[in-house]
N, CA, C and O atoms as a GROMACS GRO file, in nm:
protein
  396
    1MET      N    1   0.088  -0.119   0.000
    1MET     CA    2   0.001   0.001   0.000
    1MET      C    3   0.089   0.124   0.000
    1MET      O    4   0.180   0.132   0.082
    2ASN      N    5   0.066   0.219  -0.089
    2ASN     CA    6   0.142   0.337  -0.100
    2ASN      C    7   0.066   0.452  -0.032
    2ASN      O    8  -0.047   0.484  -0.068
    3SER      N    9   0.132   0.512   0.067
    3SER     CA   10   0.066   0.618   0.143
    3SER      C   11   0.080   0.753   0.070
    3SER      O   12   0.019   0.851   0.112
    4GLY      N   13   0.158   0.758  -0.036
    4GLY     CA   14   0.174   0.883  -0.110
    4GLY      C   15   0.245   0.992  -0.033
    4GLY      O   16   0.231   1.110  -0.066
    5GLY      N   17   0.321   0.955   0.069
    5GLY     CA   18   0.396   1.052   0.143
    5GLY      C   19   0.316   1.122   0.251
    5GLY      O   20   0.365   1.216   0.314
    6PHE      N   21   0.192   1.077   0.273
    6PHE     CA   22   0.105   1.137   0.374
    6PHE      C   23   0.174   1.142   0.509
    6PHE      O   24   0.218   1.038   0.560
    7GLY      N   25   0.183   1.259   0.568
    7GLY     CA   26   0.237   1.268   0.703
    7GLY      C   27   0.385   1.286   0.714
    7GLY      O   28   0.436   1.316   0.822
    8LEU      N   29   0.457   1.268   0.603
    8LEU     CA   30   0.602   1.278   0.612
    8LEU      C   31   0.647   1.416   0.652
    8LEU      O   32   0.747   1.429   0.723
    9GLY      N   33   0.577   1.519   0.609
    9GLY     CA   34   0.613   1.655   0.643
    9GLY      C   35   0.590   1.689   0.788
    9GLY      O   36   0.642   1.789   0.837
   10LEU      N   37   0.512   1.606   0.859
   10LEU     CA   38   0.484   1.629   1.000
   10LEU      C   39   0.574   1.548   1.091
   10LEU      O   40   0.561   1.553   1.213
   11GLY      N   41   0.667   1.473   1.032
   11GLY     CA   42   0.759   1.395   1.113
   11GLY      C   43   0.714   1.255   1.143
   11GLY      O   44   0.771   1.188   1.229
   12PHE      N   45   0.609   1.209   1.072
   12PHE     CA   46   0.562   1.072   1.093
   12PHE      C   47   0.608   0.989   0.976
   12PHE      O   48   0.658   1.042   0.877
   13GLY      N   49   0.593   0.859   0.987
   13GLY     CA   50   0.618   0.770   0.879
   13GLY      C   51   0.765   0.735   0.867
   13GLY      O   52   0.830   0.702   0.967
   14LEU      N   53   0.819   0.740   0.746
   14LEU     CA   54   0.951   0.690   0.718
   14LEU      C   55   1.065   0.782   0.764
   14LEU      O   56   1.177   0.735   0.787
   15THR      N   57   1.038   0.910   0.777
   15THR     CA   58   1.144   1.004   0.811
   15THR      C   59   1.120   1.059   0.949
   15THR      O   60   1.039   1.151   0.963
   16PRO      N   61   1.185   1.008   1.053
   16PRO     CA   62   1.168   1.062   1.188
   16PRO      C   63   1.225   1.204   1.195
   16PRO      O   64   1.322   1.237   1.126
   17THR      N   65   1.165   1.286   1.276
   17THR     CA   66   1.212   1.423   1.292
   17THR      C   67   1.259   1.442   1.436
   17THR      O   68   1.215   1.372   1.527
   18ALA      N   69   1.348   1.536   1.454
   18ALA     CA   70   1.400   1.571   1.586
   18ALA      C   71   1.348   1.707   1.628
   18ALA      O   72   1.392   1.761   1.729
   19VAL      N   73   1.254   1.764   1.549
   19VAL     CA   74   1.210   1.902   1.572
   19VAL      C   75   1.062   1.904   1.612
   19VAL      O   76   0.979   1.834   1.555
   20ILE      N   77   1.032   1.987   1.712
   20ILE     CA   78   0.894   2.012   1.754
   20ILE      C   79   0.862   2.160   1.735
   20ILE      O   80   0.950   2.246   1.739
   21GLN      N   81   0.732   2.185   1.715
   21GLN     CA   82   0.681   2.321   1.710
   21GLN      C   83   0.593   2.336   1.832
   21GLN      O   84   0.505   2.253   1.855
   22VAL      N   85   0.614   2.440   1.910
   22VAL     CA   86   0.536   2.466   2.029
   22VAL      C   87   0.460   2.597   2.004
   22VAL      O   88   0.520   2.702   1.983
   23THR      N   89   0.326   2.586   2.006
   23THR     CA   90   0.245   2.704   1.980
   23THR      C   91   0.156   2.733   2.100
   23THR      O   92   0.161   2.661   2.199
   24ASN      N   93   0.077   2.839   2.091
   24ASN     CA   94  -0.008   2.890   2.196
   24ASN      C   95   0.075   2.931   2.319
   24ASN      O   96   0.035   2.908   2.433
   25LEU      N   97   0.189   2.989   2.293
   25LEU     CA   98   0.276   3.038   2.400
   25LEU      C   99   0.239   3.175   2.444
   25LEU      O  100   0.197   3.257   2.362
   26SER      N  101   0.252   3.200   2.569
   26SER     CA  102   0.231   3.335   2.626
   26SER      C  103   0.326   3.434   2.566
   26SER      O  104   0.440   3.399   2.534
   27SER      N  105   0.283   3.556   2.551
   27SER     CA  106   0.373   3.660   2.498
   27SER      C  107   0.486   3.693   2.598
   27SER      O  108   0.586   3.755   2.562
   28ALA      N  109   0.468   3.648   2.724
   28ALA     CA  110   0.567   3.677   2.827
   28ALA      C  111   0.680   3.573   2.834
   28ALA      O  112   0.777   3.592   2.906
   29VAL      N  113   0.666   3.464   2.759
   29VAL     CA  114   0.764   3.355   2.768
   29VAL      C  115   0.896   3.397   2.706
   29VAL      O  116   0.898   3.475   2.611
   30THR      N  117   1.009   3.346   2.762
   30THR     CA  118   1.141   3.376   2.710
   30THR      C  119   1.203   3.248   2.654
   30THR      O  120   1.158   3.137   2.683
   31SER      N  121   1.306   3.266   2.574
   31SER     CA  122   1.373   3.146   2.516
   31SER      C  123   1.441   3.068   2.629
   31SER      O  124   1.450   2.946   2.620
   32GLU      N  125   1.487   3.133   2.731
   32GLU     CA  126   1.552   3.061   2.844
   32GLU      C  127   1.450   2.976   2.919
   32GLU      O  128   1.483   2.866   2.962
   33GLN      N  129   1.328   3.024   2.934
   33GLN     CA  130   1.225   2.943   2.997
   33GLN      C  131   1.193   2.821   2.916
   33GLN      O  132   1.173   2.712   2.970
   34MET      N  133   1.188   2.838   2.781
   34MET     CA  134   1.158   2.723   2.695
   34MET      C  135   1.272   2.626   2.694
   34MET      O  136   1.250   2.505   2.693
   35ARG      N  137   1.394   2.675   2.695
   35ARG     CA  138   1.510   2.586   2.701
   35ARG      C  139   1.509   2.505   2.831
   35ARG      O  140   1.538   2.386   2.829
   36THR      N  141   1.476   2.568   2.939
   36THR     CA  142   1.473   2.500   3.068
   36THR      C  143   1.368   2.393   3.068
   36THR      O  144   1.395   2.282   3.112
   37LEU      N  145   1.247   2.424   3.020
   37LEU     CA  146   1.138   2.330   3.017
   37LEU      C  147   1.173   2.204   2.934
   37LEU      O  148   1.161   2.092   2.982
   38PHE      N  149   1.217   2.227   2.811
   38PHE     CA  150   1.238   2.114   2.721
   38PHE      C  151   1.372   2.042   2.741
   38PHE      O  152   1.391   1.932   2.690
   39SER      N  153   1.464   2.101   2.812
   39SER     CA  154   1.592   2.037   2.838
   39SER      C  155   1.576   1.913   2.930
   39SER      O  156   1.662   1.824   2.932
   40PHE      N  157   1.468   1.908   3.004
   40PHE     CA  158   1.439   1.791   3.087
   40PHE      C  159   1.402   1.669   3.004
   40PHE      O  160   1.405   1.557   3.054
   41LEU      N  161   1.364   1.692   2.875
   41LEU     CA  162   1.316   1.579   2.792
   41LEU      C  163   1.426   1.525   2.701
   41LEU      O  164   1.412   1.417   2.644
   42GLY      N  165   1.534   1.597   2.687
   42GLY     CA  166   1.644   1.550   2.599
   42GLY      C  167   1.736   1.669   2.570
   42GLY      O  168   1.703   1.786   2.592
   43GLU      N  169   1.853   1.631   2.519
   43GLU     CA  170   1.952   1.734   2.487
   43GLU      C  171   1.903   1.817   2.365
   43GLU      O  172   1.864   1.764   2.261
   44ILE      N  173   1.907   1.946   2.385
   44ILE     CA  174   1.861   2.040   2.280
   44ILE      C  175   1.976   2.080   2.191
   44ILE      O  176   2.078   2.128   2.238
   45GLU      N  177   1.958   2.061   2.061
   45GLU     CA  178   2.058   2.103   1.964
   45GLU      C  179   2.042   2.250   1.923
   45GLU      O  180   2.139   2.324   1.905
   46GLU      N  181   1.913   2.288   1.910
   46GLU     CA  182   1.884   2.426   1.870
   46GLU      C  183   1.745   2.462   1.916
   46GLU      O  184   1.655   2.378   1.918
   47LEU      N  185   1.727   2.589   1.955
   47LEU     CA  186   1.598   2.640   1.999
   47LEU      C  187   1.579   2.779   1.939
   47LEU      O  188   1.668   2.864   1.946
   48ARG      N  189   1.462   2.800   1.880
   48ARG     CA  190   1.430   2.934   1.825
   48ARG      C  191   1.296   2.974   1.868
   48ARG      O  192   1.200   2.898   1.857
   49LEU      N  193   1.285   3.097   1.919
   49LEU     CA  194   1.159   3.154   1.967
   49LEU      C  195   1.124   3.269   1.875
   49LEU      O  196   1.208   3.354   1.848
   50TYR      N  197   0.998   3.272   1.826
   50TYR     CA  198   0.955   3.382   1.741
   50TYR      C  199   0.830   3.445   1.798
   50TYR      O  200   0.741   3.371   1.839
   51PRO      N  201   0.819   3.574   1.804
   51PRO     CA  202   0.932   3.668   1.786
   51PRO      C  203   1.035   3.653   1.898
   51PRO      O  204   1.002   3.607   2.007
   52PRO      N  205   1.160   3.691   1.870
   52PRO     CA  206   1.268   3.672   1.969
   52PRO      C  207   1.244   3.760   2.094
   52PRO      O  208   1.159   3.849   2.096
   53ASP      N  209   1.322   3.730   2.196
   53ASP     CA  210   1.312   3.798   2.327
   53ASP      C  211   1.328   3.949   2.313
   53ASP      O  212   1.265   4.025   2.386
   54ASN      N  213   1.412   3.992   2.220
   54ASN     CA  214   1.444   4.134   2.205
   54ASN      C  215   1.362   4.205   2.102
   54ASN      O  216   1.402   4.312   2.055
   55ALA      N  217   1.245   4.149   2.061
   55ALA     CA  218   1.163   4.212   1.960
   55ALA      C  219   1.109   4.345   2.013
   55ALA      O  220   1.064   4.352   2.128
   56PRO      N  221   1.113   4.453   1.930
   56PRO     CA  222   1.070   4.584   1.972
   56PRO      C  223   0.917   4.598   1.987
   56PRO      O  224   0.870   4.684   2.060
   57LEU      N  225   0.841   4.514   1.919
   57LEU     CA  226   0.697   4.523   1.923
   57LEU      C  227   0.637   4.418   2.016
   57LEU      O  228   0.698   4.315   2.041
   58ALA      N  229   0.517   4.444   2.067
   58ALA     CA  230   0.446   4.351   2.150
   58ALA      C  231   0.362   4.254   2.062
   58ALA      O  232   0.303   4.295   1.962
   59PHE      N  233   0.358   4.129   2.101
   59PHE     CA  234   0.278   4.030   2.028
   59PHE      C  235   0.191   3.956   2.127
   59PHE      O  236   0.225   3.943   2.245
   60SER      N  237   0.076   3.908   2.078
   60SER     CA  238  -0.017   3.841   2.168
   60SER      C  239   0.022   3.697   2.196
   60SER      O  240  -0.022   3.641   2.296
   61SER      N  241   0.105   3.635   2.109
   61SER     CA  242   0.152   3.498   2.136
   61SER      C  243   0.283   3.477   2.065
   61SER      O  244   0.325   3.558   1.982
   62LYS      N  245   0.347   3.368   2.097
   62LYS     CA  246   0.476   3.334   2.039
   62LYS      C  247   0.473   3.189   1.993
   62LYS      O  248   0.383   3.113   2.030
   63VAL      N  249   0.573   3.152   1.913
   63VAL     CA  250   0.589   3.010   1.868
   63VAL      C  251   0.738   2.976   1.888
   63VAL      O  252   0.826   3.061   1.873
   64CYS      N  253   0.762   2.849   1.921
   64CYS     CA  254   0.898   2.805   1.949
   64CYS      C  255   0.926   2.679   1.871
   64CYS      O  256   0.839   2.592   1.860
   65TYR      N  257   1.046   2.668   1.816
   65TYR     CA  258   1.092   2.544   1.750
   65TYR      C  259   1.208   2.490   1.833
   65TYR      O  260   1.300   2.564   1.867
   66VAL      N  261   1.202   2.363   1.864
   66VAL     CA  262   1.307   2.297   1.941
   66VAL      C  263   1.359   2.178   1.861
   66VAL      O  264   1.281   2.092   1.819
   67LYS      N  265   1.490   2.172   1.840
   67LYS     CA  266   1.549   2.058   1.771
   67LYS      C  267   1.630   1.981   1.877
   67LYS      O  268   1.724   2.034   1.937
   68PHE      N  269   1.591   1.855   1.897
   68PHE     CA  270   1.660   1.768   1.987
   68PHE      C  271   1.771   1.690   1.920
   68PHE      O  272   1.766   1.670   1.798
   69ARG      N  273   1.870   1.646   1.993
   69ARG     CA  274   1.975   1.561   1.937
   69ARG      C  275   1.921   1.423   1.900
   69ARG      O  276   1.961   1.362   1.801
   70ASP      N  277   1.827   1.375   1.986
   70ASP     CA  278   1.768   1.243   1.967
   70ASP      C  279   1.622   1.253   1.928
   70ASP      O  280   1.541   1.306   2.005
   71PRO      N  281   1.584   1.203   1.808
   71PRO     CA  282   1.446   1.213   1.763
   71PRO      C  283   1.344   1.150   1.860
   71PRO      O  284   1.226   1.186   1.854
   72SER      N  285   1.385   1.058   1.947
   72SER     CA  286   1.290   0.996   2.039
   72SER      C  287   1.238   1.096   2.142
   72SER      O  288   1.134   1.073   2.204
   73SER      N  289   1.309   1.207   2.159
   73SER     CA  290   1.262   1.312   2.251
   73SER      C  291   1.134   1.382   2.200
   73SER      O  292   1.060   1.441   2.278
   74VAL      N  293   1.111   1.374   2.070
   74VAL     CA  294   0.992   1.436   2.012
   74VAL      C  295   0.865   1.372   2.068
   74VAL      O  296   0.771   1.441   2.107
   75GLY      N  297   0.864   1.242   2.070
   75GLY     CA  298   0.746   1.170   2.124
   75GLY      C  299   0.719   1.204   2.268
   75GLY      O  300   0.603   1.218   2.308
   76VAL      N  301   0.824   1.218   2.346
   76VAL     CA  302   0.810   1.252   2.488
   76VAL      C  303   0.760   1.395   2.501
   76VAL      O  304   0.674   1.423   2.584
   77ALA      N  305   0.812   1.484   2.421
   77ALA     CA  306   0.772   1.627   2.426
   77ALA      C  307   0.627   1.646   2.391
   77ALA      O  308   0.563   1.738   2.443
   78GLN      N  309   0.570   1.561   2.305
   78GLN     CA  310   0.432   1.573   2.268
   78GLN      C  311   0.337   1.551   2.384
   78GLN      O  312   0.221   1.592   2.379
   79HIS      N  313   0.386   1.485   2.491
   79HIS     CA  314   0.303   1.463   2.605
   79HIS      C  315   0.282   1.594   2.686
   79HIS      O  316   0.199   1.597   2.777
   80LEU      N  317   0.355   1.698   2.652
   80LEU     CA  318   0.336   1.826   2.720
   80LEU      C  319   0.218   1.906   2.659
   80LEU      O  320   0.183   2.012   2.710
   81THR      N  321   0.158   1.857   2.552
   81THR     CA  322   0.043   1.921   2.494
   81THR      C  323  -0.067   1.933   2.598
   81THR      O  324  -0.095   1.838   2.672
   82ASN      N  325  -0.129   2.049   2.604
   82ASN     CA  326  -0.233   2.086   2.705
   82ASN      C  327  -0.181   2.114   2.841
   82ASN      O  328  -0.260   2.136   2.934
   83THR      N  329  -0.050   2.114   2.858
   83THR     CA  330   0.009   2.152   2.989
   83THR      C  331   0.009   2.306   2.994
   83THR      O  332   0.059   2.372   2.903
   84VAL      N  333  -0.047   2.362   3.100
   84VAL     CA  334  -0.048   2.507   3.111
   84VAL      C  335   0.089   2.555   3.154
   84VAL      O  336   0.145   2.512   3.255
   85PHE      N  337   0.141   2.645   3.074
   85PHE     CA  338   0.272   2.705   3.097
   85PHE      C  339   0.254   2.858   3.099
   85PHE      O  340   0.215   2.917   2.998
   86ILE      N  341   0.282   2.920   3.210
   86ILE     CA  342   0.257   3.060   3.239
   86ILE      C  343   0.106   3.082   3.243
   86ILE      O  344   0.046   3.074   3.350
   87ASP      N  345   0.042   3.108   3.127
   87ASP     CA  346  -0.103   3.131   3.133
   87ASP      C  347  -0.180   3.065   3.019
   87ASP      O  348  -0.298   3.094   2.998
   88ARG      N  349  -0.112   2.976   2.945
   88ARG     CA  350  -0.175   2.911   2.827
   88ARG      C  351  -0.138   2.765   2.820
   88ARG      O  352  -0.033   2.722   2.869
   89ALA      N  353  -0.227   2.689   2.757
   89ALA     CA  354  -0.203   2.542   2.737
   89ALA      C  355  -0.115   2.526   2.613
   89ALA      O  356  -0.151   2.572   2.504
   90LEU      N  357  -0.003   2.461   2.630
   90LEU     CA  358   0.091   2.438   2.518
   90LEU      C  359   0.031   2.343   2.415
   90LEU      O  360  -0.047   2.253   2.447
   91ILE      N  361   0.071   2.368   2.289
   91ILE     CA  362   0.040   2.273   2.181
   91ILE      C  363   0.175   2.234   2.120
   91ILE      O  364   0.247   2.318   2.067
   92VAL      N  365   0.209   2.102   2.130
   92VAL     CA  366   0.338   2.054   2.084
   92VAL      C  367   0.314   1.953   1.975
   92VAL      O  368   0.247   1.852   1.996
   93VAL      N  369   0.370   1.980   1.853
   93VAL     CA  370   0.356   1.888   1.740
   93VAL      C  371   0.493   1.867   1.674
   93VAL      O  372   0.579   1.956   1.676
   94PRO      N  373   0.513   1.747   1.616
   94PRO     CA  374   0.637   1.726   1.538
   94PRO      C  375   0.639   1.817   1.418
   94PRO      O  376   0.534   1.855   1.366
   95CYS      N  377   0.755   1.852   1.375
   95CYS     CA  378   0.772   1.948   1.264
   95CYS      C  379   0.884   1.896   1.173
   95CYS      O  380   0.985   1.844   1.221
   96ALA      N  381   0.864   1.912   1.040
   96ALA     CA  382   0.969   1.871   0.947
   96ALA      C  383   1.095   1.956   0.969
   96ALA      O  384   1.085   2.077   0.994
   97GLU      N  385   1.211   1.895   0.960
   97GLU     CA  386   1.334   1.962   0.990
   97GLU      C  387   1.378   2.065   0.888
   97GLU      O  388   1.453   2.157   0.918
   98ASP      N  389   1.329   2.047   0.766
   98ASP     CA  390   1.376   2.142   0.660
   98ASP      C  391   1.287   2.265   0.643
   98ASP      O  392   1.308   2.344   0.552
   99ASP      N  393   1.188   2.281   0.732
   99ASP     CA  394   1.098   2.394   0.724
   99ASP      C  395   1.147   2.513   0.801
   99ASP      O  396   1.080   2.616   0.803
   0.00000   0.00000   0.00000
């Protein structure tokens, strides 16, 4: 059966991903807070928070991308979905590494 590549861009199927996207973040969250939270789940290779901590404008929410050294950390990180962090419930999903 050919799946036609369904789900590969989300980190499922044949190509495991080591990257997660975390959305519904409070505008008050910092990259250091995100690094601290996700470092308990595995070694972090790269972390990017948008907009960055030093952004001159105010935003109502932020998004964070975390790349782990070990792709198995992605499955563990997904268990943090719906965990309230600061004032909002996190949404954690696998993300394609080349995006």
